[in-house]
MIZAKOL-988003 format. One record per residue: x negated, y negated, z of N, C-alpha, C in turn; residue in one letter. Coordinates in steps of 0.05 Angstrom, whole numbers, plus 32768, in hexadecimal, padded with zeros to 4 digits. Example, Ala and Ser with C-alpha at 12.3 -4.5 7.8 and 13.67 -1.06 7.14 Angstrom:
<recs>
[[7EF8,8072,809C],[7F0A,805A,809C],[7EF8,8042,809C],'a']
[[7EFF,802D,808E],[7EEF,8015,808F],[7EFE,7FFF,809D],'s']
</recs>
This chain:
<recs>
[[8081,81B9,8137],[8091,819B,812E],[8089,8184,8146],'x']
[[8060,8180,813B],[805D,8172,8151],[8059,8154,814C],'x']
[[805C,8148,8136],[805E,812C,8129],[8073,811C,813F],'x']
[[806F,810B,8146],[8080,80F9,814E],[80A0,80E7,8143],'x']
[[808F,80EB,8127],[80A8,80E0,810E],[80B9,80FD,810E],'x']
[[80B0,8110,80FF],[80C4,811B,8108],[80DD,8127,811A],'x']
[[80C5,812C,812A],[80DD,8133,814C],[80EE,811D,814A],'x']
[[80F2,8109,8149],[80FA,80F4,8151],[8118,80F6,8144],'x']
[[810E,8102,8124],[8126,80FA,8111],[8141,8115,8119],'x']
[[8128,8126,811D],[8140,8145,812B],[8150,813A,8141],'x']
[[8146,8134,8148],[8151,811D,816A],[816B,8115,8159],'x']
[[8160,80FA,814C],[817F,80EC,8145],[8190,80F7,812B],'x']
[[8188,8107,811E],[8193,8111,8111],[81AF,8133,8121],'x']
[[81A2,8137,812F],[81BA,8142,814A],[81C4,8143,8158],'x']
[[81B8,8124,8163],[81C9,8111,8177],[81E5,8105,8162],'x']
[[81DF,8101,814A],[81F2,80F7,813B],[8210,810B,8136],'x']
[[81F9,8126,8127],[820D,8139,8128],[821F,813F,8149],'x']
[[820D,8133,8156],[8224,8142,816E],[8238,812D,8178],'x']
[[8234,811D,8171],[8249,8100,8171],[825E,8102,8162],'x']
[[8258,810C,8144],[8275,810E,812F],[827B,8128,813D],'x']
[[8271,8139,8149],[827F,814C,814F],[8285,8169,8137],'x']
[[8267,816D,8138],[8268,8186,811F],[824B,8194,812A],'x']
[[8249,81B1,812D],[8234,81BA,8133],[8211,81B7,812A],'x']
[[81FC,81B3,813E],[81EC,81B0,812C],[81D0,81BB,813E],'x']
[[81DE,81D4,8148],[81D5,81E1,815D],[81B9,81FA,8145],'x']
[[81BC,81F8,812C],[81A1,81FB,811D],[8194,81E6,810B],'x']
[[8180,81D6,8107],[8175,81C6,80F1],[815A,81D5,80F0],'x']
[[8157,81CF,80DB],[8144,81D8,80BE],[8133,81BA,80BB],'x']
[[811B,81B7,80B6],[810F,81A7,80B8],[8108,81A9,809B],'x']
[[8119,8197,807D],[8117,8197,8069],[80F9,818D,8052],'x']
[[80F8,8177,8063],[80E3,8166,805D],[80E2,8154,806B],'x']
[[80C5,813F,807A],[80B4,8136,808F],[80A3,811B,8085],'x']
[[809F,811E,8069],[808A,810D,8063],[8099,80EC,8061],'x']
[[80AA,80E2,8051],[80B5,80C2,8046],[80CA,80C4,8058],'x']
[[80DC,80D6,804F],[80F1,80DB,8066],[80EB,80FD,806C],'x']
[[80FD,80F9,8095],[8106,8118,8093],[811D,811D,8090],'x']
[[811E,813A,808A],[813F,813E,807A],[8141,815F,808B],'x']
[[8157,8159,809B],[815A,8160,80AB],[816F,8177,80A6],'x']
[[8177,819C,809B],[818C,81A1,809A],[819F,81AE,80AC],'x']
[[81B7,81A5,80AF],[81CC,81A9,80BE],[81DB,81BA,80B5],'x']
[[81E3,81DC,80A8],[81F3,81E2,80A4],[81F7,81D8,8086],'x']
[[820E,81CB,8088],[8219,81C2,8065],[8213,81A7,806B],'x']
[[8204,8199,807C],[81F3,817D,8078],[81D5,8182,8080],'x']
[[81D3,8166,8070],[81B9,8164,8071],[81B9,8142,8078],'x']
[[81A7,8144,808C],[81A2,8122,8096],[8189,8120,8090],'x']
[[8181,8100,808C],[8170,80F7,8081],[8167,80DB,8090],'x']
[[8151,80DD,8097],[8149,80CF,80B1],[8133,80C1,80A9],'x']
[[8126,80A5,80AF],[8112,809C,80AF],[80F6,80A9,80BA],'x']
[[80E0,80B1,809C],[80C1,80B6,80A6],[80B1,80A4,80B6],'x']
[[809D,80B2,8096],[8092,8094,8092],[8096,807E,808F],'x']
[[80AE,8073,8083],[80BF,8061,8073],[80BB,804E,808B],'x']
[[80BF,8052,809F],[80CA,8049,80B3],[80A1,8033,80BC],'x']
[[8098,8031,80B6],[8081,802B,80B3],[8082,800C,80AA],'x']
[[8094,8013,808B],[8090,8007,8082],[80B1,7FEE,8085],'x']
[[80C5,8007,8089],[80DC,7FF4,808E],[80E4,7FFF,80A9],'x']
[[80E0,7FEA,80BE],[80E9,7FEE,80DA],[8109,7FEB,80DC],'x']
[[8112,7FE0,80D0],[812C,7FE1,80D3],[8138,7FE8,80B2],'x']
[[813D,8008,80B5],[813F,8015,809C],[8158,8012,808A],'x']
[[816D,8000,8092],[8187,8002,8096],[8199,7FFC,807D],'x']
[[8182,7FEA,8075],[8188,7FDF,805D],[818F,7FF1,803C],'x']
[[816E,7FFA,8042],[8161,8019,802E],[817F,8027,802E],'x']
[[817C,8031,8047],[818F,804E,8050],[81B4,8047,8037],'x']
[[81B4,8025,804D],[81CF,802E,802C],[81C9,8028,801B],'x']
[[81BE,801E,8018],[81B5,8019,7FF0],[81B6,8039,7FE9],'x']
[[81A3,804E,7FF9],[81A9,8067,7FEA],[81BC,8077,7FE5],'x']
[[81CF,806E,8004],[81F0,8078,8001],[8201,806E,7FEE],'x']
[[81FC,8051,7FE7],[8211,8046,7FD8],[8209,8051,7FB5],'x']
[[81EE,804A,7FAB],[81F0,8058,7F98],[81F6,807B,7F88],'x']
[[81ED,8086,7FA4],[81F1,80A2,7F98],[8212,80AA,7F9B],'x']
[[821F,809D,7FAC],[8240,8098,7FB3],[8247,8094,7F95],'x']
[[8235,8077,7F8A],[8247,806B,7F70],[823A,8086,7F56],'x']
[[8228,8091,7F5A],[821F,80A4,7F44],[8232,80B5,7F4B],'x']
[[8232,80C5,7F62],[824B,80E0,7F61],[8261,80DB,7F55],'x']
[[826D,80BF,7F62],[8291,80B6,7F58],[8289,80B9,7F3B],'x']
[[827D,80B8,7F23],[827A,80B9,7F0D],[826F,80CF,7F00],'x']
[[826F,80E3,7F0D],[8268,8104,7EF9],[824B,8101,7EFC],'x']
[[823B,80F1,7F0E],[8215,80F6,7F05],[820B,8105,7F25],'x']
[[8203,811F,7F11],[81FA,8131,7F29],[81DD,8118,7F3E],'x']
[[81EE,811B,7F53],[81D0,8117,7F61],[81DC,8125,7F7A],'x']
[[81C9,811E,7F94],[81DA,8128,7FAF],[81EF,810C,7FB7],'x']
[[81FD,8121,7FBF],[8211,8108,7FC4],[8218,810F,7FEC],'x']
[[8219,80EE,7FEC],[821B,80E7,800E],[8235,80F0,8013],'x']
[[8238,80FF,8029],[824A,810A,8035],[8264,80EA,8031],'x']
[[827B,8102,803E],[8293,80EC,8041],[82A5,80F2,8053],'x']
[[8299,8110,8060],[82AB,8114,807C],[829A,8128,807A],'x']
[[8282,8124,8098],[8288,8105,80A8],[8275,80F4,8097],'x']
[[828B,80E1,809E],[8276,80CE,8084],[8259,80C7,808C],'x']
[[824E,80BE,806F],[8236,80BE,8071],[821C,80B3,807B],'x']
[[8223,8099,8085],[8217,8083,808B],[8210,8068,8089],'x']
[[81F6,805F,8088],[81E4,806D,80A5],[81F2,806A,80C3],'x']
[[81EB,807C,80D0],[81F6,8084,80EA],[81D8,807C,8100],'x']
[[81E7,807F,811A],[81C2,806A,8121],[81C3,807C,813D],'x']
[[81B1,8087,8144],[81B3,809B,815F],[8192,8099,815D],'x']
[[8180,809A,817B],[816A,8098,818B],[8154,8089,8183],'x']
[[8168,806D,816C],[8155,8050,8165],[8155,8058,814B],'x']
[[8160,8068,813B],[815D,8078,8116],[8170,8070,8112],'x']
[[8167,806B,80ED],[8190,806C,80E2],[818B,8079,80D5],'x']
[[81A3,8092,80DD],[81A4,80AE,80C7],[81BE,80A8,80B2],'x']
[[81AE,80B9,809D],[81C2,80BC,808A],[81CA,80E2,808B],'x']
[[81E8,80E5,807B],[81F5,80FC,8074],[81F9,8106,805A],'x']
[[81F1,8122,8052],[81F0,8120,8037],[81F5,8141,803B],'x']
[[8206,8150,801B],[8209,8155,8022],[81F6,8175,8018],'x']
[[81F2,818C,8021],[81E1,819D,801B],[81DC,81A4,7FF6],'x']
[[81D4,81A6,7FEC],[81D1,81A8,7FD1],[81C8,81C8,7FC9],'x']
[[81C8,81DB,7FC7],[81C3,81E5,7FC2],[81AE,81E8,7FA9],'x']
[[8192,81EA,7FA8],[8182,81F3,7F91],[8174,8200,7F8E],'x']
[[8167,820C,7F72],[8147,821B,7F6F],[8132,8209,7F7F],'x']
[[8121,820C,7F88],[8108,81FE,7F8D],[80F7,81FF,7F73],'x']
[[80F4,8215,7F72],[80DB,8224,7F5F],[80DF,8211,7F3F],'x']
[[80FE,8212,7F39],[8100,820B,7F22],[80EE,81F4,7F0D],'x']
[[80EA,81F6,7EFC],[80D5,81D8,7EF9],[80EA,81D3,7ECE],'x']
[[80EF,81BB,7ED6],[8109,81B0,7EC6],[80ED,81A9,7EAE],'x']
[[810A,81AC,7E94],[80F8,81AB,7E76],[80F3,8189,7E77],'x']
[[80DC,8180,7E6F],[80DD,8165,7E65],[80FA,814A,7E5F],'x']
[[8106,815A,7E4D],[8117,8159,7E41],[8130,8154,7E59],'x']
[[813C,8174,7E68],[814A,8168,7E73],[8143,8153,7E9D],'x']
[[8127,814F,7E9F],[8125,8135,7EB8],[8128,8123,7EAC],'x']
[[8122,811F,7E87],[8126,8106,7E89],[813E,80FA,7E76],'x']
[[814D,8114,7E65],[815F,8107,7E66],[8176,80FC,7E83],'x']
[[8172,810A,7E95],[8187,810F,7EA5],[8181,80F4,7EBF],'x']
[[8164,80E5,7EB5],[8160,80CB,7EBF],[816F,80B9,7EB0],'x']
[[8174,80C6,7E92],[817D,80AC,7E7B],[819D,80A4,7E8F],'x']
[[81AB,80BD,7E92],[81C5,80B8,7EA0],[81CB,80B5,7EB3],'x']
[[81B1,80B4,7EC7],[81AD,809C,7EDB],[81B4,8089,7ED3],'x']
[[819A,8083,7EC6],[8198,8063,7EBC],[81AE,805B,7EB2],'x']
[[81C9,8065,7E9E],[81D9,805C,7E91],[81EF,8056,7E9F],'x']
[[81E7,8061,7EB3],[820C,805D,7ED1],[81FD,8048,7EDB],'x']
[[81EF,804A,7EE9],[81DB,8036,7EEF],[81E7,8015,7EE7],'x']
[[81E5,8015,7EC8],[81EA,7FF8,7EC0],[8203,7FEC,7ED5],'x']
[[820C,7FFF,7ED5],[822B,7FF5,7EEA],[8232,7FE8,7EFB],'x']
[[8210,7FEE,7F0A],[8215,7FF1,7F2A],[820D,7FD1,7F2C],'x']
[[8223,7FBF,7F40],[8231,7FAE,7F3E],[8216,7FA3,7F62],'x']
[[821A,7FB6,7F69],[8210,7FA5,7F8C],[81FC,7FA2,7F91],'x']
[[81F7,7F96,7FA1],[81DE,7F88,7FA5],[81C9,7F93,7FAB],'x']
[[81B4,7F86,7FA3],[8196,7F9A,7FA5],[8184,7F87,7FA2],'x']
[[8172,7F96,7FB0],[8151,7F80,7FA9],[8146,7F7C,7F90],'x']
[[813E,7F65,7F8D],[812F,7F59,7F6F],[8115,7F64,7F6A],'x']
[[810F,7F66,7F7E],[80F0,7F5D,7F79],[80E7,7F7D,7F81],'x']
[[80F2,7F86,7F8F],[80EE,7FAD,7F99],[80D6,7FB4,7F9D],'x']
[[80BA,7FBD,7F88],[80A3,7FC6,7FA6],[808E,7FAE,7FA7],'x']
[[8094,7F95,7F8E],[8081,7F7C,7F97],[808B,7F7F,7FB2],'x']
[[80A3,7F78,7FBB],[80A3,7F6E,7FCD],[809F,7F84,7FE6],'x']
[[80AA,7F9E,7FDC],[809C,7FB4,7FF7],[807C,7FAE,8000],'x']
[[8069,7FA8,7FE5],[804E,7FA6,7FE8],[804B,7F8C,7FF8],'x']
[[8056,7F7E,7FF4],[8049,7F62,800D],[8058,7F69,8029],'x']
[[8068,7F7E,8028],[8077,7F79,8052],[805B,7F90,804F],'x']
[[8053,7FA8,8046],[8040,7FB7,8048],[802B,7FAA,8055],'x']
[[8020,7F91,8045],[800D,7F86,804D],[800E,7F79,8064],'x']
[[8025,7F69,8064],[8027,7F5D,8082],[8025,7F70,809D],'x']
[[8032,7F7D,8094],[803A,7F95,80AF],[801F,7FA5,80AB],'x']
[[8010,7FAB,80A1],[8000,7FB3,809F],[7FE1,7FB1,808D],'x']
[[7FDC,7FA3,8088],[7FCE,7F9A,807A],[7FAB,7F9D,8090],'x']
[[7FB3,7F9D,80AA],[7F8E,7FA1,80B5],[7F87,7FB8,80B5],'x']
[[7F9A,7FCA,80B4],[7F94,7FE4,80B2],[7F88,7FF0,8087],'x']
[[7F85,7FE0,8080],[7F77,7FEA,805F],[7F65,7FDF,8062],'x']
[[7F56,7FDB,8073],[7F30,7FDF,8069],[7F28,7FC4,8062],'x']
[[7F30,7FB0,806D],[7F2A,7F99,8061],[7F38,7F90,8040],'x']
[[7F48,7FA6,8039],[7F50,7FA0,8016],[7F60,7F8F,801B],'x']
[[7F78,7F8A,8031],[7F97,7F7B,802A],[7F8C,7F66,801C],'x']
[[7F7F,7F53,801B],[7F74,7F40,8006],[7F71,7F45,7FE4],'x']
[[7F6C,7F5C,7FE5],[7F5E,7F60,7FCC],[7F71,7F72,7FCA],'x']
[[7F90,7F7C,7FD2],[7FA6,7F85,7FC6],[7FB9,7F78,7FC2],'x']
[[7FBF,7F62,7FD8],[7FD2,7F54,7FD1],[7FC1,7F36,7FB5],'x']
[[7FB3,7F31,7FB2],[7FA6,7F2C,7F92],[7FA8,7F2F,7F79],'x']
[[7FAA,7F50,7F88],[7FAF,7F67,7F66],[7FC4,7F68,7F62],'x']
[[7FD8,7F65,7F7A],[7FFB,7F62,7F76],[7FFE,7F4F,7F65],'x']
[[7FF9,7F3A,7F6A],[8000,7F1A,7F5E],[7FF0,7F1B,7F44],'x']
[[7FE6,7F24,7F3E],[7FD5,7F21,7F24],[7FE9,7F3A,7F11],'x']
[[7FF3,7F55,7F16],[8001,7F5F,7F0A],[8019,7F56,7F06],'x']
[[8024,7F4B,7F19],[8043,7F42,7F17],[803F,7F2A,7F02],'x']
[[802A,7F12,7F0B],[8023,7F06,7EF3],[8029,7F12,7ECE],'x']
[[8024,7F20,7ECF],[8017,7F2E,7EBE],[803E,7F3B,7EAC],'x']
[[8045,7F48,7EBE],[8062,7F56,7EB3],[8072,7F4D,7EA4],'x']
[[8078,7F52,7E97],[8088,7F4A,7E79],[80A8,7F4E,7E7D],'x']
[[80AA,7F39,7E78],[80D8,7F33,7E84],[80E2,7F44,7E70],'x']
[[80FC,7F56,7E7F],[8102,7F69,7E78],[8120,7F67,7E88],'x']
[[8131,7F6D,7E72],[8149,7F6B,7E89],[8148,7F91,7EA0],'x']
[[815D,7F7B,7EB0],[815A,7F88,7ED1],[8171,7F99,7EC6],'x']
[[816D,7FB0,7EE7],[8190,7FC2,7EE3],[818B,7FCC,7F05],'x']
[[8196,7FDB,7F0F],[8198,7FE9,7F1F],[8180,8005,7F1D],'x']
[[816D,800B,7F2A],[8159,8020,7F1F],[815C,8033,7F36],'x']
[[814B,8049,7F33],[8155,8062,7F48],[8139,8051,7F5B],'x']
[[8126,804F,7F50],[8111,803E,7F65],[80F6,8055,7F69],'x']
[[80FA,806B,7F62],[80E6,808A,7F60],[80ED,8097,7F5E],'x']
[[80F4,8097,7F3E],[80F7,80AB,7F2D],[80E0,80B8,7F22],'x']
[[80D9,80D2,7F37],[80C2,80DC,7F34],[80DB,80FB,7F2D],'x']
[[80CE,8114,7F29],[80CE,8137,7F29],[80D5,8140,7F46],'x']
[[80CF,812F,7F5B],[80CB,8139,7F79],[80EB,8136,7F79],'x']
[[80F6,8120,7F7C],[810E,811D,7F7D],[8129,811D,7F66],'x']
[[811A,8138,7F5F],[8130,813E,7F4E],[8132,815F,7F55],'x']
[[814E,816F,7F60],[8144,8186,7F66],[815F,8195,7F5C],'x']
[[815A,81B3,7F49],[8167,81C2,7F34],[817A,81D3,7F46],'x']
[[8196,81C9,7F44],[81AF,81D4,7F40],[81B9,81E9,7F29],'x']
[[81C1,81F2,7F31],[81D7,820C,7F1C],[81E5,81E8,7F02],'x']
[[81E8,81D9,7F0F],[81F1,81C8,7EF9],[81E4,81B8,7EE6],'x']
[[81C6,81BA,7EF1],[81B6,81AB,7EE1],[81A5,8199,7EFA],'x']
[[8190,8184,7EEA],[817C,8173,7F05],[8194,815F,7F0E],'x']
[[8185,815F,7F21],[819C,8152,7F40],[818B,8138,7F4B],'x']
[[818F,8122,7F4D],[817D,8112,7F56],[8185,8108,7F76],'x']
[[816F,8100,7F82],[816F,80F7,7F94],[8161,80DC,7F9F],'x']
[[8169,80D2,7FC0],[8154,80BE,7FC7],[8152,80A8,7FB8],'x']
[[816F,809D,7FB9],[816F,807B,7FA4],[8167,8066,7FC4],'x']
[[814D,806B,7FCF],[8150,8053,7FE3],[813E,803E,7FE1],'x']
[[8132,8048,7FC2],[8120,8035,7FC3],[8120,8024,7FA2],'x']
[[8145,8026,7FAB],[8155,8018,7F90],[8149,8006,7F8A],'x']
[[8148,7FEC,7F7C],[814C,7FCF,7F7A],[8152,7FD3,7F5B],'x']
[[8157,7FAD,7F5B],[815F,7FA8,7F40],[814A,7FA5,7F25],'x']
[[8142,7FAC,7F16],[8125,7FA9,7F02],[812A,7FB8,7EED],'x']
[[810F,7FB3,7EE8],[810C,7FC3,7EC6],[810B,7FDE,7EBF],'x']
[[811A,7FE7,7EAA],[8110,8011,7EB5],[80FA,800F,7EAA],'x']
[[80EA,8004,7EA6],[80C4,7FFD,7EA2],[80BA,8014,7EBF],'x']
[[80C9,7FF9,7ED7],[80C1,8012,7EF8],[80CB,8024,7EF9],'x']
[[80DB,803A,7EF4],[80DE,8056,7EEE],[80D3,8057,7EDC],'x']
[[80D5,8058,7ECC],[80C0,806C,7EB6],[80A9,806E,7EBA],'x']
[[8093,805A,7EC0],[8085,8054,7ECA],[8073,806F,7EE5],'x']
[[8087,8064,7EF5],[8085,8087,7F09],[8089,809E,7EFA],'x']
[[80A7,809C,7EE7],[80A5,80B8,7EE0],[8090,80BA,7ECD],'x']
[[807E,80B4,7EC7],[806A,80AF,7EB0],[804A,80BC,7EC4],'x']
[[8051,80AC,7EE9],[803C,80B7,7EF1],[803B,80CA,7EF2],'x']
[[8056,80D4,7EF9],[8056,80EE,7F09],[805C,8108,7F03],'x']
[[8067,80F9,7EE9],[8079,8116,7ED2],[805F,8115,7EBD],'x']
[[8058,80FF,7EBA],[8046,810E,7E9A],[8051,80FE,7E89],'x']
[[803C,80FB,7E75],[8041,80EE,7E5E],[8064,80FA,7E49],'x']
[[805F,811D,7E4F],[8075,8126,7E41],[808F,811B,7E48],'x']
[[8097,811E,7E64],[80AC,8112,7E72],[80B2,80FB,7E6B],'x']
[[809B,80E2,7E61],[80A8,80CA,7E5E],[80AD,80C4,7E41],'x']
[[80A0,80DC,7E2E],[80AC,80DC,7E19],[80BB,80E8,7E07],'x']
[[80C8,80F1,7E1E],[80EF,8102,7E1F],[80F7,80E8,7E21],'x']
[[80F6,80DB,7E35],[8109,80C4,7E38],[811C,80BC,7E24],'x']
[[8134,80C2,7E21],[8144,80C0,7E05],[8146,809D,7E05],'x']
[[8131,808A,7E03],[8142,8073,7E07],[8121,805C,7DF5],'x']
[[8121,8046,7DEE],[8102,803B,7DE3],[80FD,803A,7E03],'x']
[[80DF,8031,7E06],[80D4,8036,7E21],[80BC,8013,7E12],'x']
[[80BF,8008,7E30],[80AA,7FEA,7E1D],[808C,7FF9,7E29],'x']
[[8075,8007,7E17],[8062,8008,7E2D],[8051,7FEE,7E2E],'x']
[[8058,7FDA,7E30],[8040,7FC9,7E43],[8052,7FC0,7E5E],'x']
[[806E,7FC3,7E67],[807B,7FC1,7E79],[8071,7FDC,7E8F],'x']
[[8077,7FEC,7E79],[806A,8017,7E93],[804F,800D,7E92],'x']
[[803B,7FFE,7E84],[801F,7FF9,7E87],[801F,7FF3,7EAA],'x']
[[802D,7FD3,7E9F],[8028,7FBE,7EBF],[8034,7FCE,7EDC],'x']
[[804C,7FE2,7ED8],[8059,7FED,7EF2],[804E,7FFE,7EF0],'x']
[[8041,800D,7EDE],[8031,801D,7EEA],[801B,801D,7F01],'x']
[[800A,7FFF,7EF8],[7FF0,7FF5,7F0C],[7FF9,7FF3,7F1C],'x']
[[8019,7FE7,7F1D],[8029,7FDE,7F3C],[8034,7FF9,7F4B],'x']
[[803A,8011,7F43],[803B,8026,7F4C],[8023,8029,7F5C],'x']
[[800E,802E,7F48],[7FED,8039,7F58],[7FE1,8024,7F69],'x']
[[7FEB,8004,7F66],[7FDF,7FFF,7F7D],[7FEB,7FF6,7F96],'x']
[[800A,7FFF,7F93],[802A,8006,7FAB],[8014,8020,7FBA],'x']
[[8012,8039,7FAE],[8008,804C,7FB0],[7FF3,8051,7FC8],'x']
[[7FDA,803E,7FB8],[7FBF,8033,7FD4],[7FD4,8028,7FE9],'x']
[[7FE1,8019,7FED],[7FEC,800C,8004],[7FF9,8026,8014],'x']
[[8002,8031,8006],[8012,8045,8011],[8008,805A,802A],'x']
[[7FED,806A,8012],[7FDC,8080,8021],[7FDA,8074,803A],'x']
[[7FD0,8050,8043],[7FC5,8045,805B],[7FE7,804E,8072],'x']
[[7FF8,804C,805F],[800B,804F,8074],[8011,8067,807B],'x']
[[800B,807B,8071],[8011,809C,8071],[7FFE,80A1,8083],'x']
[[7FDE,809B,8087],[7FC5,809B,8090],[7FCE,808E,80B8],'x']
[[7FE0,8073,80AC],[7FE3,8075,80C0],[7FFA,8084,80DA],'x']
[[8008,8097,80CE],[8014,80A7,80D8],[8008,80C4,80DF],'x']
[[7FF1,80CA,80C1],[7FE5,80E0,80C7],[7FC8,80DD,80C2],'x']
[[7FB8,80D9,80CF],[7F9B,80CD,80D5],[7F8C,80D9,80C9],'x']
[[7F90,80F6,80CD],[7F78,80FC,80BE],[7F7F,8102,809A],'x']
[[7F8C,80F7,8093],[7F95,80E7,807B],[7F88,80CE,806E],'x']
[[7F78,80C7,807E],[7F6E,80AE,8081],[7F5B,80AB,8068],'x']
[[7F47,80BD,805A],[7F32,80C1,8047],[7F3F,80C2,8037],'x']
[[7F5A,80CE,8032],[7F6E,80CE,801C],[7F75,80B0,8013],'x']
[[7F7A,80A0,8023],[7F79,807E,8020],[7F62,8070,800F],'x']
[[7F56,807A,801E],[7F3F,806F,8012],[7F33,806D,8002],'x']
[[7F2D,8085,7FF8],[7F2B,809B,7FD8],[7F3B,8081,7FC4],'x']
[[7F54,8076,7FC7],[7F70,8072,7FB8],[7F63,805B,7FB7],'x']
[[7F5A,8050,7FC8],[7F5A,802D,7FC1],[7F39,8029,7FB3],'x']
[[7F28,803C,7FC1],[7F12,8044,7FAC],[7F15,804B,7F8F],'x']
[[7F23,805D,7F91],[7F2E,8054,7F75],[7F39,8043,7F61],'x']
[[7F4F,8042,7F76],[7F58,8026,7F68],[7F4A,800D,7F5B],'x']
[[7F3F,800B,7F75],[7F28,7FED,7F6D],[7F11,7FF3,7F61],'x']
[[7F03,8010,7F57],[7EEC,801D,7F55],[7EF2,8010,7F33],'x']
</recs>
């Protein structure tokens, strides 16, 4: 474990545990990419990793993650739930925000059927229609602007081209009803529990069209998942948001390369592939 982001995240998680008075003598790093997940017995600490490059102060995003997850938990939707004892936070230690979650037993080798996964996302969407808390309204578009402002000089001279492409995509997006979204609704953000699919990671939520979540489902899950979603999908909107997701991924790969320089070739390939 040599990556500085991971080392700092584990230090922050254990510092919070000590402050709250529960044992953290045994830690297990479950994930160390966008966020670092550190299991300490019955609790999993979530600490920003690569996302810190985009969100130097990630407090608002973590607060929204906790708020939506608690909202869904209270209404009987299967999601990884934030702790209440100790409180979920965000807590702060070693200069980093930390949120706390119940360890959720799951089968990492299980693959949900398209109907299971799409149906569970539809259930999330249905309940989130009643979420009235404050959320961002431009979501990935605003984040892409921030990404370019903070790190555009590391994108092989393509920042202006990416900015212009984002504006072109935004201008072509159709008007549509909006609601609270998951924000990053791909199969990697679902775990298989004994009771069925269980969603996690709501920090990218925003108030936007369902087409954004469905575009991600299509991009990372495939057309069979989108076809299984039990509601009519706006194909024109999905196509526009899919293009925005692909553009966002180009910029995100350059952020990954700032943390892991050996991956710069992937970012350059993604850039060439998008505009090729």
